[in-house]
N, C-alpha and C positions, 0 to 999 in steps of 0.2 A: 448329436455332434457336440463333443466337449470342447472343441476348439473355436467355436464361434458364439458370440453373444456377450452377456454381462453377468457378473457375480456381485451381488449386494453383500459386501463383507462388513462384519462388525469388527472393526480394528481393535486389537487388544491394547491394554495399557503398556507403555514403555517400548512399543514397536514403532519404527518409522514407517511411513507409507512405502518407502522403497523396500524395507524388510518384508512387508506384506506381499508386494509384487513378486519378490524373489521366491517367497515360500509358495505362492500360488503357481508360479512358473514351474517349480520343482514338482509339486503335487500333480499337476496336470500334464507334466512333461511337454510344456508348450513354450516356445520362444517368444512369441508376440503377446505380451501382457502389459497393460498400462493401467493407470488410475486417474480418476478425476478428483481434483480438489484435495490438496495435501492436508493431512491432519498432523498436528504436533505429536511427538511421542507420548506426552502425558495425557493426550486426549484419547477418548474411545468413541466408538460409534460408526456411523455409516461411512464407508469408503468404497465408492463405486469402482469396480475392477472390470476392465474391458479385455476380452479374450480374442485372440486371432485378429481377423480382419475388422472386428468391431472396434479395435483401437483407433481406427480412422473416423469413427463416429463420435469420439469424445468431444470434439469441438462443437458438436451440435446439441449436446445435452443441455437441459435447462440449468440456469445458474443459481436459482434461489436455494437457500440453505436454512436450517433451523437447528438450534442448540438448546441444551439445558446447561446453564453455567452456575458455578458457585463462586461468588466473589467474597474474598476476605478483606475486611477493612482494618486500617491501622497498620498495614504492612506494605512496604514497597520493596521490589526485588529487581535485580538486573535484567531478568528475562520477562518481567511482568506476569510471572506465574511462580508456583512454589518450587520449580526446578532450579531457579536462580539463587544467587547470593542475596541476603537481606541487605538492603540499603538503609532503610529506617524501620523502626518498630516502635510505635507509640500507642499504648492502650487508649481506647476511645469508648469506654463503657457507657458514657453519657449520650452517645449517638442514638437517635431514635429512628424507627421505621418511617415516621412522618417526614423527617428531614430527607431521607432517601427518596421517598415518593415525590417530594417537591422538586427534586432536580433530575430524576430519571427521564422525564419527557424530553430533556435536552438531547438525549441520545437516539431519539426517533426521527425518522425522515431522512433526508439527505444531509449527512454530516461530514465534516473533515476530520481525518484521522492521520496521526503520525504512526506508521507501523512500528512494532517493537524492534529494538536494535538487534535482537536475536530473531531474525526471520529470514525466509528464503528469497526475499526481494533482492534484486541486483542493483548495485550502484557502480557505474563505470565498469560493468562486466564482472563484478565480484559480489558474492552473496554477503548479505549483512551479517549473518551469524559467523561467517569466516573472519570478517573484519573485526567483529566484536571479540572473538576468541583471541585475536592477535593484539587486542588492546587498542585498536585504532578507532578513533571517533570520527564519524562522517555525518554530514547533514542528510537526514532522511527526508525525502520529498513528501510533502503532505498530499494525501489522496482523498478524493470524495467517494464515499460509499453510501449505501442506503440501508437503513434499518426500518423494516416495515412495522414491527411491533415488539414491545418488551412487556412481559407479564411477570409480576412477582409471584413466586410459588411458595417461598418460605423465608422466614427471618429468625435468626438465632442470636439473642443478645449475649453480651459478654465483653471482656476486655478487647477482644478482637472479633466483633460481630460478623456473621456470615449471612449473605443474601443469595438465595436461589432464584434464578430468573429463567424464563423461556424467551429466547430471542429468535425472531424470524428476520432474515436479512438477505441482501444480495451478495453477489460474488465479491471477494476481495476484502470483506469485513473481518477485522481482527477482534475477536472477543477479548483477548488479553488487553488490547488497547482500551476497550470500553471499561474494563475493570480498573486499569491504571488511571484513566481520565475521570472516572466516577470518584475515585479516592482523592484525586487532585481537587475537584470541585468541592467536595465535602471537607477538604483540608485535613484529611486523616491519613491519606495514602491508601492504596488499594491494589490488590493483586488477584489473579485468577487462581482459585484453589482446586477446581475440578471442571472438566468440560466433557460433555457427551454430545455428539452430533446426531440428531434425531432424524434429519432429512438432508439429502444432498442429491442434486441433479435428477430429481424425480424418484429417488429411492428412499424408503422409510426404514427406520430402525426395527419396527415390528416384523418386517419381512426379511431381515438380514440373517446371515449365517456367520458363525464364528469359524475360525480355522479348524477347530475340533469338529464342528458340524460338517464342514467340507470333507475332512478326512473320513469321517464315518460314512457319509454318503458315497464317497468314492469306493470305499471298501465294500459297501453293499451294492455298488453299481446302480445307484439311484440318483446320482447328481445330474441335473439338467441345467445348463445355463439359461438365463433369461433371454428370450428372443431379442435380437438386435433392435427391432423397431419398437419394442415395448417401452424403451426409455425415450422415445421420440414422439410420444403422443401429443406433446404441446405443438408440434408442427402439423400443418394441414397436409392432406394427401391428394395424390393424383393417380388415377388408374389408367394405364395405357392399353390400347388394343394390342392383339398378338403381334402384328407386324411392327408397330412402334416399339413394343417391349423388346423384341429381338434386336432392333437397331440400338435401343438404349443399352442393352447388355454388351454391345460391341463398342460402346463409348460414343455413339453418334448423338447429335443434337436432334431434338424433337420439336416440331412446330405445334403450337397450341393456339386454339382460336377462342379460348375463354380465359378469364382472369383468375389467377391463383396468387397466393402470397409469394414473396420472393424466394424463400427456401421451403421446400416441400419433401415429404416422403413420397416415394414412387413405388407403385405396385403394378402387377399384371392382372389380367382378368380372372386369374385363379387366386387372387389375393396374396400372391407371394411378394415379399419385400425385395425390391430391386435396387434400392439405394436412396441417395439424397440428391436432389437437383436444385438448380437456381434458375429462376425465370428472368429473362432479359429480352425485352422487345418481342414478346410472344414466342420466344424460343426457350425451351427447357434444356438447360445445359447440365450434363452430368458433372456432379461434384464428387461423388463417391458411388461407384457401381458395386453392388453386392450381389453375388450369385444367388439365384433363387434357392430358398430352403424349402424342401418338401414338408 
């Protein structure tokens, strides 16, 4: 079934997430296609794509993400990456890796961020990037995000030194903001030079497909979407007996006599995925009913 499940897409450089959705929709001849976790056009890597009814499962995917980022120091730009106009450029050949290591821990844990002015966040119903392109300056609300770990991968000296880091973080974290703020603390300026998302919503870069890979598999008739419940393994599961499973598929609530977490995957006795439910007062309430897949 090409119309149900997930696609772990490796987003190409200079494509928007919307561009990718449109291309997948055309290749699969499918109307219902969505994505989890927008990637900037200049970023590459994991972009989870939901197909068909699986689009209703996007809200239940795990939120953690991981990146490999290249931060260029000595430069500030309007977009906090190399796609924007340069605001300041000051060589900082004297900057050492030891100085960077000394301040990098400030970006781990729960931190406050001001999102880049060129971002998809809405203020008063308008996207920040639209307001920025119109030359309007607005106060961007500070948000709290969580960075689980930052590891230094490489350091390249020079007038404009570059730092490669691996970052594991929660949803809503802007890596561009980390690059900008690191440069501010070091008093050199900083901007994001390159970004690869290596993990998102339970999907990994090593298992991803490029658009070219997808086309090749479709031409060879070998493409199979990832099963809808494969991306929901972080949720506990409940197996319903035949009678209850039938009622569930009709959208009825099911009484449970044992404790389960609030949100669960639901299966029948033949291990077929039936959807996602929510437990309230020992009653399992259907949140998303998925037809059994043989």
